[in-house]
C-alpha positions in Angstrom: -0.1 0.1 0.2 1.4 3.5 -0.9 2.0 5.8 1.8 -0.6 8.9 1.7 1.2 12.2 1.8 -0.2 15.1 3.6 -1.9 13.3 6.4 -0.9 14.6 9.9 0.4 11.2 11.6 1.3 10.8 15.6 3.7 13.5 16.0 4.3 14.5 12.3 3.8 17.9 10.8 0.7 19.0 9.2 0.7 19.4 5.3 2.0 22.6 4.2 -1.4 23.6 2.7 -3.1 22.8 6.0 -0.4 25.1 8.0 -1.2 27.9 5.6 -4.6 27.8 6.9 -4.2 27.5 10.7 -0.6 28.9 11.1 -1.0 32.5 9.8 0.5 35.6 11.2 0.0 37.1 14.5 0.7 40.2 16.5 4.3 40.4 17.3 5.4 41.7 21.0 6.5 45.3 20.8 4.9 46.0 17.4 2.4 48.9 16.5 0.1 49.4 13.8 -3.2 48.8 12.2 -5.8 45.8 11.6 -7.2 46.4 8.5 -10.1 44.6 7.0 -11.3 44.7 3.3 -14.9 44.9 2.0 -14.7 42.6 -0.7 -13.5 38.9 -0.6 -10.0 38.7 -2.3 -9.4 42.5 -2.4 -6.9 42.4 0.5 -4.1 43.6 -1.7 -6.4 46.4 -3.0 -7.5 47.0 0.6 -3.7 47.3 1.8 -2.5 49.7 -1.0 -5.5 52.1 -0.2 -4.6 51.9 3.4 -1.0 52.7 2.8 -2.1 55.7 0.4 -4.2 57.3 3.2 -1.5 56.9 5.7 0.9 58.7 3.4 -1.4 61.2 2.4 -2.0 62.0 5.9 1.7 62.3 6.4 2.2 64.8 4.0 -1.0 67.0 5.3 0.6 67.4 8.5 4.1 67.5 7.1 4.8 68.8 3.9 8.4 67.8 3.7 7.2 64.0 4.2 8.5 62.2 1.3 10.6 64.8 -0.1 14.3 64.8 -0.6 16.1 66.5 2.1 19.7 66.9 0.6 21.1 69.9 -1.1 22.1 69.8 -4.6 25.6 67.9 -5.0 28.5 69.2 -7.0 29.0 67.6 -10.3 31.9 65.5 -9.3 31.3 61.7 -9.6 31.7 60.8 -6.0 29.3 63.6 -5.1 26.6 62.3 -7.6 26.9 58.9 -6.6 26.4 60.1 -2.7 23.4 62.0 -4.0 21.9 58.8 -5.7 22.5 57.0 -2.2 20.9 59.8 -0.5 18.0 59.8 -2.8 17.4 56.1 -2.4 17.7 56.4 1.5 14.8 58.9 1.2 13.0 57.0 -0.9 13.4 53.9 1.3 12.3 55.8 4.5 9.3 57.2 3.0 7.8 53.5 1.9 9.1 51.8 4.9 7.6 54.1 7.5 4.3 51.9 7.1 4.9 48.2 6.1 2.5 45.7 5.2 2.4 42.9 7.8 1.4 39.2 7.8 -1.9 38.0 6.8 -4.1 37.3 9.9 -7.3 35.8 8.8 -9.5 36.0 5.9 -10.0 39.5 4.9 -7.8 40.8 7.8 -4.4 42.2 7.5 -1.8 44.2 9.5 -0.1 47.6 8.6 3.0 47.9 10.7 4.1 51.3 12.0 8.1 51.5 11.8 8.6 55.2 13.3 8.5 55.7 16.9 6.7 59.0 16.7 3.9 57.7 14.8 1.1 56.7 17.2 -1.5 54.4 15.2 -4.3 55.6 17.5 -3.6 59.2 16.9 -3.4 58.5 13.2 -6.7 56.7 13.1 -8.4 59.7 15.0 -6.9 62.7 12.9 -7.8 60.5 9.8 -11.5 60.2 10.6 -12.0 63.8 12.1 -10.5 64.9 8.9 -12.9 62.6 6.9 -15.7 64.1 8.9 -14.6 67.7 8.0 -13.7 67.2 4.2 -14.8 63.9 3.2 -11.5 62.9 2.4 -9.8 59.6 2.8 -12.2 57.7 1.0 -12.2 53.9 0.2 -13.3 51.3 -2.2 -11.9 48.0 -0.9 -10.7 49.0 2.5 -13.1 48.7 5.3 -12.2 48.9 9.2 -8.9 50.3 10.3 -8.3 49.5 14.1 -5.3 50.7 15.6 -3.1 49.0 18.5 -0.4 51.0 20.3 0.6 48.1 22.3 0.9 44.3 22.2 1.2 41.8 25.1 0.5 38.3 25.3 -3.3 37.2 25.7 -2.8 35.7 28.9 -3.5 36.7 32.8 -0.8 38.9 34.3 0.8 40.1 31.1 -2.8 41.2 29.9 -3.8 42.9 33.1 -0.4 44.6 33.4 -0.4 46.2 29.9 -4.1 47.0 30.4 -3.5 48.9 33.6 -0.8 50.8 32.2 -3.0 51.7 29.3 -6.0 52.7 31.4 -3.7 54.7 33.8 -2.2 56.8 31.1 -5.4 57.7 29.3 -7.8 57.7 32.1 -6.1 60.0 34.7 -8.7 59.7 37.5 -9.3 56.1 37.1 -8.8 53.1 39.9 -5.7 52.0 37.7 -4.0 55.3 39.1 -5.5 54.6 42.7 -8.0 57.7 42.5 -10.9 57.1 44.7 -14.3 57.9 43.5 -15.4 61.6 43.4 -18.5 62.8 45.1 -19.1 65.7 42.6 -19.2 64.4 39.2 -19.5 67.3 37.1 -19.1 66.7 33.3 -17.9 63.2 33.2 -16.1 61.6 30.5 -17.5 58.6 29.0 -15.7 55.8 27.4 -16.8 52.4 25.9 -14.7 49.1 25.1 -14.5 47.7 21.6 -13.5 43.9 21.9 -12.7 41.4 19.1 -11.2 37.8 19.3 -9.9 35.9 16.4 -8.5 32.6 16.1 -8.2 32.2 20.0 -10.0 31.2 23.0 -8.0 33.2 25.3 -9.3 36.4 27.3 -13.1 35.9 27.4 -15.2 39.0 26.6 -16.8 39.1 30.0 -13.4 38.8 31.7 -12.0 41.7 29.6 -15.1 43.9 30.1 -15.1 43.3 34.0 -11.3 44.0 34.1 -11.9 47.2 32.1 -14.7 48.3 34.2 -12.7 47.9 37.3 -9.7 49.5 36.2 -11.4 52.9 34.9 -13.6 52.9 37.7 -16.9 55.4 38.5 -15.2 58.6 37.7 -16.0 58.0 34.4 -19.3 56.7 32.4 -20.0 54.1 30.1 -21.5 55.4 26.8 -22.0 52.6 24.0 -23.1 54.9 21.3 -20.9 57.9 21.3 -18.1 57.9 24.0 -15.4 60.3 24.4 -12.8 57.6 24.6 -12.9 54.2 22.9 -10.8 51.4 24.5 -9.7 48.8 22.0 -8.9 45.3 22.8 -8.1 42.9 19.8 -7.2 39.4 20.6 -5.5 37.5 17.9 -4.3 34.0 18.3 -1.9 34.2 21.4 -1.3 38.0 21.3 -3.4 41.0 22.2 -3.2 44.5 20.5 -4.5 47.5 22.7 -5.3 51.1 22.2 -7.3 54.2 23.2 -8.8 56.6 20.7 -9.5 60.0 22.4 -11.8 62.7 21.1 -13.9 59.7 19.6 -17.6 61.1 20.3 -17.6 63.0 17.0 -16.4 60.2 14.8 -18.0 57.4 16.8 -21.1 56.9 14.0 -17.9 55.8 11.3 -17.3 52.7 13.6 -13.6 52.9 12.4 -15.1 52.3 8.8 -13.1 54.3 6.5 -15.6 53.5 3.7 -18.6 54.6 5.6 -20.1 58.0 4.3 -19.7 61.0 6.6 
């Protein structure tokens, strides 16, 4: 009897075509970026290109020198010409490497990595949607949702608790994460909501994440599921978890982070 290939035996590896379906990319610890989805099946490349174009257009808007050559005209000597070419290539590489396509996560879901320390994904997303609200720019045909993650941790107990605590402490100054007691006089209360998603993982159950977030944020902030001032994002992907907080979210809440949504 001939041996059948591609079947997973006792301790053997799965066939390549099976591994490609199950061992897709994951969020790397220490990375930052966007989780992007496409509106049409099989159009992930087009959606990726639209996302990269929007990010670069935004950079050019806030920094007109972005993508421009930053060196002076060289002398006509061969050595200087060669140096100028090298500098031009370096400028071009910096322009295109600022935002890098990441691994395929799952069907219709991909990653864009941010490589510059100064670039904060949640800030980019907030400002892009505010600009879309003001002027109707940054439309897309195949790109659907763009969800930022500013920090990545392991999707398990202590690492997640520590990371979420630090994030809440940073973005919610009067929170329990900072040890601030409940105030008697509330006044104008900042509202918040939680956006939770879990893919290819059974870690970090929704209710457990909600309970921890509510505990850390505390009662000095009020939950508003429709139009919150701040959106706390928790994206669980396999064994990793991406987190972010989008501030000034109320005016853009109706977009639901969908860039193809009409303003």
